[in-house]
C-alpha positions in Angstrom: -8.5 -20.2 -8.3 -7.8 -16.1 -8.4 -7.5 -14.0 -10.9 -6.1 -10.8 -10.2 -8.8 -8.2 -11.5 -8.4 -5.1 -13.2 -10.1 -1.3 -13.3 -13.0 -1.0 -14.1 -13.8 -3.4 -12.4 -16.5 -2.1 -9.2 -15.6 -4.0 -6.8 -12.3 -2.0 -6.8 -13.7 0.8 -5.6 -16.7 -0.2 -3.8 -16.2 -0.4 0.4 -15.6 -4.1 1.7 -17.5 -5.9 4.2 -16.3 -7.0 7.7 -15.2 -10.7 7.7 -17.9 -12.5 10.4 -17.0 -16.0 10.2 -13.2 -17.2 11.0 -13.3 -21.0 9.6 -11.8 -22.9 6.4 -13.4 -20.7 4.0 -11.3 -17.7 5.1 -8.2 -19.9 5.7 -8.8 -21.5 1.5 -9.8 -17.9 0.5 -6.2 -16.1 2.1 -4.2 -19.4 0.9 -5.9 -18.7 -2.6 -4.4 -15.1 -2.4 -1.2 -16.2 -1.5 -0.7 -18.5 -4.9 -1.9 -15.4 -6.9 0.6 -12.7 -5.6 3.0 -15.8 -5.8 2.3 -16.4 -9.1 2.4 -12.2 -10.1 6.2 -11.6 -12.0 6.5 -8.3 -14.1 5.6 -6.5 -11.5 5.6 -8.1 -8.7 3.4 -8.3 -5.5 4.2 -7.1 -2.5 0.5 -6.7 -1.2 -2.8 -8.1 -2.2 -6.2 -7.1 -0.9 -9.5 -9.2 -1.6 -10.8 -6.8 -3.8 -8.0 -7.3 -6.3 -9.4 -11.1 -6.5 -13.3 -10.3 -7.1 -13.9 -11.0 -2.9 -15.6 -8.0 -1.4 -14.5 -9.1 2.4 -11.7 -7.1 4.5 -8.4 -8.6 4.2 -5.8 -8.9 3.1 -2.3 -9.8 2.6 1.3 -8.6 2.2 5.0 -9.6 1.4 6.9 -6.5 1.6 9.9 -9.1 -0.1 10.1 -12.3 -2.7 12.0 -14.4 0.7 9.8 -13.0 3.3 7.0 -14.5 5.1 3.5 -13.8 3.6 0.9 -12.2 6.4 -2.9 -12.0 6.5 -4.3 -8.9 8.2 -8.6 -9.2 8.6 -11.0 -6.1 9.0 -7.6 -4.5 9.9 -8.2 -0.4 11.0 -5.1 2.3 11.1 -5.8 3.6 14.6 -2.8 5.7 14.7 -0.2 7.9 11.9 2.8 8.9 12.7 4.7 11.2 10.3 8.2 13.4 10.4 7.2 16.6 11.1 8.5 19.5 8.4 11.4 20.4 9.2 12.4 16.9 9.6 13.7 17.0 12.7 14.6 14.7 15.1 13.0 16.5 19.3 16.7 15.3 20.3 18.2 17.6 17.4 18.8 21.5 17.4 17.3 24.1 15.1 20.5 25.0 13.5 19.1 27.1 10.2 21.9 26.6 8.3 22.5 23.0 8.9 18.9 22.7 8.3 19.4 24.3 4.6 21.6 21.8 4.0 19.8 19.2 4.8 16.6 20.1 2.9 19.4 20.9 0.5 20.5 17.2 0.3 17.7 15.4 1.5 15.2 16.9 -1.6 18.7 15.8 -4.0 18.5 12.4 -2.3 14.4 12.4 -3.3 14.7 13.6 -6.7 17.6 10.0 -7.0 15.4 8.2 -5.3 11.6 8.8 -5.7 9.6 6.0 -5.2 6.7 5.0 -7.1 3.8 3.5 -6.3 1.8 1.0 -8.3 -1.3 -1.7 -8.1 -1.9 -5.2 -9.8 -5.7 -3.9 -10.4 -4.0 -0.9 -12.5 -1.8 -2.4 -15.1 1.4 0.5 -16.3 0.0 2.9 -14.7 2.7 4.3 -11.7 2.6 7.0 -9.6 4.3 8.9 -6.1 1.9 9.2 -3.0 2.3 10.9 0.3 2.4 8.3 2.6 2.5 8.2 6.7 5.7 6.5 7.3 4.4 4.2 10.8 1.1 3.4 11.4 -1.0 1.5 14.9 -2.9 -1.3 13.2 -5.8 -3.4 14.8 -6.9 -6.4 13.2 -7.2 -10.0 13.5 -6.0 -12.7 12.1 -7.2 -15.3 10.6 -8.0 -17.4 13.6 -10.0 -14.5 14.5 -7.7 -13.5 17.2 -7.0 -9.9 17.8 -4.4 -7.7 17.8 -2.6 -4.6 17.5 0.7 -3.2 16.4 2.6 -0.8 14.6 4.6 -0.9 11.5 7.0 1.4 9.9 8.6 1.9 6.1 8.2 -0.1 3.5 5.4 -2.4 5.7 4.1 0.8 6.4 3.7 2.1 2.7 2.0 -1.1 1.8 -0.4 -1.2 4.3 -2.1 2.3 3.8 -1.9 1.2 0.4 -4.1 -2.1 0.9 -6.2 -0.4 3.7 -8.0 2.2 1.2 -7.8 -1.1 -1.3 -10.5 -2.4 1.1 -12.4 1.2 1.1 -12.9 1.3 -2.6 -9.4 3.7 -2.7 -7.5 3.5 -5.2 -4.0 4.8 -5.2 -4.4 6.9 -8.2 -7.1 8.6 -6.7 -4.4 9.7 -3.8 -2.0 10.4 -6.1 -4.5 13.2 -7.8 -6.0 14.6 -4.2 -2.3 15.0 -3.7 -1.5 17.0 -7.0 0.7 14.5 -7.8 1.7 13.2 -11.3 1.1 9.8 -12.7 3.3 7.6 -15.4 2.6 5.1 -17.5 4.9 2.5 -18.5 5.4 1.7 -22.4 8.1 -0.5 -24.0 9.8 0.0 -20.3 9.6 3.8 -19.9 7.8 6.0 -18.3 5.6 8.5 -20.0 4.0 11.0 -17.7 -0.2 10.9 -18.0 -1.3 14.4 -19.0 -5.4 13.5 -18.8 -7.5 10.7 -17.2 
């Protein structure tokens, strides 16, 4: 049975090794990771990378919703990312400066209301905002070794980027600080801004 490891365990900041054997041992490891993720509550986890259970292999699983099916990714590599252009305009949308100004104000107001905080099961009670791409093209193998390539968008794309970072020894807190964003610590159900690390 796997237990989730937490910082400062060095496995969390180390590069993982590629999986070479697609066998029963890999299947058992993924099943044990699924059990570890499923039993995680408060907060509920949506993804889990092998380093988070002390294994230095390039494997992660995701479950974006409680009722969703768990998906496993082996030796994943993000080939492309797609982000919105700075103006947030669709190609077919006219560039109307007044409309753009109004839209930007509305979007910034919505963003303030609905800021999505990222967290990590290996860094309990710490939260922060991370800019992530809205769409990623991922090359990976399934647990049987079959090569796949697929676009993921929205919440799945965010989870995938977080988990791929884990496989490269990068924690979300590093991304927050690189991007000049703020980190928060949860205390008694309230979020307090962290002033120094």
